N, C-alpha and C positions, 0 to 999 in steps of 0.2 A: 504494500500500500504506500501511496505517496503521503506527504504531510498534508494536514488539513488545509483547505483553501481559506485564506483570510480575506480575500478581496470581495466576497459576497457579503457586503455590509448591510446591517439593518437600516442604516441611515438613508440609503439611496433607493428610490423606487425601482422596481423591476418592470421594465417597459415592454410593450408588445414586441414580439419577435423572440423573446426569451422562451425557455422551456420550463414548464411547470411540472413537477413530479407529484404523483398521487399514490399513496399507499392504499390499496384496495381496488377491486375491479368490479364492484356492483353498480347498481343503477344510479346511486348518488355520484359516483365517479364519472359515469357516462354523461350525466347532465352537466356536471362541472366541466368536462372536456368540451362539450358542445358550446357552453357559454364562453370558455376560454378561446376557442377557435374563432368565435365571432369577434373577439377583441384582438385577434391577430397573434395569439400565443400558440405554441406547440405544447402538447401534453404527453408525458411519458408515464405510463402506468406500471406499477409494480404489484403483481398479484400472483398467488400460487396457482391460479387457474388460467389456462389458455382459452381463447375465444370467450372471454368474459364480457359482460355488457360494456364496461368502460374501455377495454382493449379494442373492441370493435370500432370505436370512433376516435381513438387516440392516434397520435402520430407514431408512437412507439410503445411497445410493451416488453417488460422483462418478466418472464415466468420464473418465479423463485420463491423459496420458503422464507418466511420472516426470520427464521433462525440462521439462515445463510448470510452471515454478516459481511462476508467478502462480496457477495452479490449485491447486498444492500449498499455497501460502500461504493461500488462501481456505479450503481444507479444514481446515488446522490452526487457523485462527481460529474454526471452527465446532465444535471438539471441546475436551475438557478434558485429554486425554492422547492420545498416539499410540503405538501398538505396531506390530508387524509379524508377518506370518505366513510370510514366506520371507526368506532372508538376502541375496538379490541385489538388493534395493532400492538404487539408486545413493545414495551418501552425500550428493550434492548435494541430493537431495530431502529426506533426513532433516535435513540442516543447515538447509534453508529452513524446514521445519516447526518446527524447534526454536526459531526466533525467536518463535513464537506459542504453543507448547504444549510441555510436556515430551515428549521422545521416549524410550521405554523398551523395549528397551535403546538406549543412546545411539549416536551415529555412530561413536565410537571403537571400540565392540564390533564393529560391522559392518565397519569398515575392517580390523580385524585378522582377522576370520573369513572375509572374502571372498577372502582371498589365502592359499594354502596355505603359502607360505614365511613370511609374517608370523606365521601361526598356529603353525607349527613352532618358530619362534624364540621366540615367547611361551612355549610349553610348556617349552622349554629353560630360559628365564630363571626360570620358576616351579618348576623342579626336578621336572617331571612327565616320567616316562619315555615315550618315543615311538619310532617306528621310525627307525633311522639313515637320514639323508637328506643331500642336497646339491643346491644350485641348478644348473639347466642353462639357460644363455642363449647358448651357442656350441658349435660342434663340439669345440673344445678342452676345454671344461668337461665335455661329455658323455663324451669319452674318459677324462678324468681320473677322473670319478665312477665309471665302470664298472670301471676299474682298482682303485679304492679299495673299492667296495662289492661288486663281483663280480656274477655273474648266476646265477639269475634275479633280476630287479629289476622295479620298476614305475615307469613314467614318468607323471607327472600334471601337467596344466597348472596353473599357480598360481591361475587364476581360472576361475569359471563351471563347475565340475565338481560333479555329483551323480548318484546312481544309476548309477555306473560311467562316466558321460560324461567325456570329457577324460582318459582313461587308456589306457595301452598297456603290455602286458607285454613285457619284454626277456628272451628265453630264453638268449641268448648275446651275447657282445660283438659278434659280426658283425651282429647284428640291431638294434643300438642306433640306428644312423642311420635305418633304415627306421621304427622305432617313433616316433622324434621327428618324422619326416616325416609320419606318419599323424596327428599332432597339429598339423600345419601349422607346425611349428617354433616354436610359441608358447613364451613363458617357462614353465619347468616346474621341478618338483623330481623327483629320482630317489630312490626309497626302496628300501632293501634288502628283499628278499623275506622275509616273515615266515611261518614255519611255525606256524600257530595251530590250536588245537583248538576254539575257539569265538569267535564275535563277540558282544559284549555292549554294553549301553548303560545309562546312569544318567541319569535326569531329575532336575534340581535347580532349585528356584525360589529367587529372592532378591528380597526386598522393598525398597522405598525406605527402610525402617528398618534394613536390614542383616540382618533375620531371614532364615534359610535353612531350607528344607525339602528333604530328599533322599528320593527314591523308592527302593523296593527294586530290586536288580539284575535286569535283564531279559536273557534269552538270545534271540539272534536267528539266524535262518537266511535266507540269500539265494538267489535263483535269477536267474542272468544279471545279477548286480550289483544287483538290486532286492529289497528286503525282502519275504520270503515269509511268514514266521511268527515271532511273538514269544511267549515263554512266561515267566511270572513266578509264583513263583520257579522256579529250576531246581536240582534237588538236588545236582548235582556242583559247583556254584559257591559253596557256602556259605563255603568257606575264603577266598575273595577278595572277598566282598560288602562287608565293612567297608572294605577298602582302596580299592575302586572308589568307594564313597560319599565317602570322605575326599578322594580326588583330585578328584571332581566339585565338592565344596564349595570346595576350594582354588582351582580354576579360576574358579568363579563369583565368589569374593571378589577374586581378583587381577585379574579383568577389570572389577571394579566394575560388574557386569551387573545390571540390574533386569528381572525377568520370569522366564519359564521357559526353560531351555536344556537341551540334551542333549549328553552326552559319550559318544562311541562308542569302544569298546575292542576290542583283540585280546587273547585269553588264549593265550599261546604254548604250544607242546607242552611247554616246560620249566616252565610254571606262572607265567610273568611276565605282568603286566598292562602293556599298552602303549596309550597313547591314539592313536587313529587320526584322529578329527575332532571338532570342536565345532560344534554347530548352535545358534545364538543364538535359539531359538524352540522351541515344542513339536515333537514328533518322531513320525514314523510308528510307531515301536516303542512309544510311550507311549499309543497309542489304547486299549489295554486298561485304562488307568486310568479311563476313562470309566465303566466298569461294575464295576471290581475294587477301586477305592480310595475311601476316604472323601471325597476331594477330587480331581477329575480334573486332569490337566495343564493343561486349558484354564481351568477355574475358578481354578486356582492362578495362571495368568498374569494373570487379571483381578485377583485379590487383590493380587498382587505389584506390578503397575504402578499400582494405586490406593492402595497403602499400607495395605491392610487386613491384619489378622492372617492368617497363612497357615493352610491347612487340613491335615487329617490325610492322610498318605501311606500309612497302614497298609492292607495288603491285606485285603479282606473274605474272599476265598477265592482259591485258585490260579486263574490265568486264562491264556487263550491268545487271540491275535489272528491271523487269517489274512487276508491282503490279497486283494482282488478286483480283478483287472486286466482290461484291455480285451478280451483274447482270449476271455473268457467270453461276449462278445456276438457271436461270430462267426456263430452261427446265429439271431441275434435276441435279444430280451430274455430273460434267463435266467428260469427258473421259480422265482421267489423262494420260493414256498410250500414247495417240497421242501427248501430249506435250513432252513426253520423247523419241520420235522417234529420235530426235537429241541427241546423247550421251553426248554432252557438256552441255545440259540443266539440271539444278538442281532444284528440286521442294521443296518448303517449305510451308507447310500448318499449320494453327494456331489452329486447333481444335475447332473452333467456331461452336456452335450448329445451329445457324440460319443465313442464308445468306440473307442480305438486300442490296438493291442497294446502292452503295457508301461505304459499309462496307469493310474494308480491311480483306480479308479472307486468303491471302497467297501471295507468290511471286515466281517468277522464276529468277534464275541467270544463266548467261552464261559467260564463259571465252573464249576468242578467240585471234587470232593473232593481230587484230586491234580493236579499239573502235567501228568503224562503223560495223564491222563484228559481234561483240558481241551484239550490239543493234539490228541488223537485225535478228539475230537468236533468240533472246529473244522475239521479237515481232512476229516472225513467229510461235514460239512455242505457244504463247498465241492465235494467230489467229486460230491455229489448234483446240484449245479447243472450239472455237466458230464456227467451221465448215467453216472458211474463209481461203482463200488462198491469198487474196489481202492485201496490207498494211493497218494497222488500223489507228486510228486518229492521232497518233503521227508520224510526218514526220521529218526526220533528214537530213540535208544537210550540208556537209563539204565543205567549199570553201577555 
């Protein structure tokens, strides 16, 4: 290996024509690469998987394991900055890359957000309200936590959890041991059950210069722990929109994060905002920004990591995003033309070779005159793909 490159300074913007490196080959990397290309950048993807969604549209791909630090180092020497499209990149890889190119967000952000206990303690230290929790690493701790927090509660592994994975509900004290056993007794946190009226998210971008841009509050609905529908704005949430945006800005600043990140919230039945999770990358709920905002979350990620001025987060019109999951392929390739019978519908497919139930394969977005109208049209377009005319599982009521 050569000595680390010292000329890639944080002080100077990285201008179009440069090569941007991405750890991860999924759909978030794909949409990042497309946004970067529009701005005149090249993108080099590093992923263990050939023919991945991001690699299909990038200028170059390195197929390699994150544990292959020689390959990681070579990759980093070939790019001007490194970012990521999912948060479970091992920090040994980001540390190795950082010897040769800036990594944004940096390893310390990954280290914190890859572990639920570290993340919860960070939020506490920043004065950000979250769900009451306690660590669980032994039977004695589990018994103590249930006595303190009560049931129902949720047990979550501290690492490697997303889309509901690594979680188990505890309905009574008698079921606590079985819930932990279902998680293979991995180190966990136990969270007090939260009665919430809505799940929300805020996207926030922070540049190398410290400039911050906050997107409007997004309302989210989930099915089987996987995001189903996102709508922005949502009329009943106006009273908490500013507070949520301020929390997201505080988190991004205190993390010293560079890039686009997402803060996920619960809005309790009592009207309190509680932070649930932080994703140090663009987020599924933010896909509607691709069509609904002056600057998408992916273009914003490019701008932030390159030290360019951040773009507008203003909504062009009310928007909705409906996920397309693998079960839509159960009878073969869906009839995409029927989803596009509504001229307002925009189809985004990720180029994944195999459709599996629960796998995110694409999404639909709709802009409309009202949030409810956007949601209705997005769901109707998805229903047409399934040969249905009736409303699907996600039901929205505005009061």
